[in-house]
N, C-alpha and C positions, 0 to 999 in steps of 0.2 A: 422830290417825292411826287408820286402820282397815284391816283386811285384806281384800283382794279377791283371791281365789284365792291365787296364789303371790306377789302383790305387796302392798306397803304403800302406801296412798295418803295423802299429807300434804294435809289439807284446806286448810291455810293457803296453800300455794303451788301446790297442785293437780298435783304431779308424782309419778309412780310411782318407787319406789326399790327396785330389785332388790337392790342392794348392801346397803341397810339390812335387807332381809329375810334376806339371807345372814348378816349379823352376828347377827340375832335368833335364827336357827336354829343357828348355830355358835358361840355365845358362849363355850362351854366350851373348844373346840379352838383358836380363833383369838385370839391375844393381840397387843397392840400392841408387844410387844418383838420380834415377828417381822415380816418384810417384808410390807408391805401392797400390793405390786405385784400387780394382778389378772392372772390367767392364764385365758384362754378367754372364752367368751361368758357373761355373767351370766345369760342366760335358759336355759342348758344345765345339766344336772345335774352335769357334770364341772367346772364353774366353781370356781376356788379361788384362793388367794393364795400367793405365793412361800413365805412363812414361814421364810426364812433369817434369820439374826441380822441386826439392823439396825445401821446406822452410828449412833453416839450422836447424839441430837438430830434424827435424820431418820426418816421412816417406812419407808425402803427399805434393802435390803442394799447393799453396795458396788457390785455389778454394776448394779443398777437405779438407784442414785444417779448412776452414770456416764451413764446414758441420760436420766434425768429432769432433771438440773441442769446448767447451763452454767457453767463456771468463768469468772468475770468477767475475770480477767487474760488468759485465752486469747482470749476474745471481743474484748477491747481490742486485743490483738496482731493478730488477724485483720482487724479493721476498719482498723488502721493499715497493714497490708500491702496491703489492697485500695486504700486511698487512695494509697499510694505507687505501685502499679501503674497507676492512672488518671493520675497526674501524669507518669509515665514514658512513657505511651503518646501 
């Protein structure tokens, strides 16, 4: 990897990584025990992460886990309800 302005370029895959650059610059203040949900535009100076306490075993806080993950039981119930509505129609 090498630095191009504010970006880090990964030669192997050839992609810019603004988030990797954020971690490099903010290594001391951002820990993985805090929520990693990105807030704002990574290209802007105000870009940051939620940093609330995480749910054990997950990279996000409870609020962001609710957005990021789908409960398989709820998904199965919803699919079954849709199937029953189609049969009834």
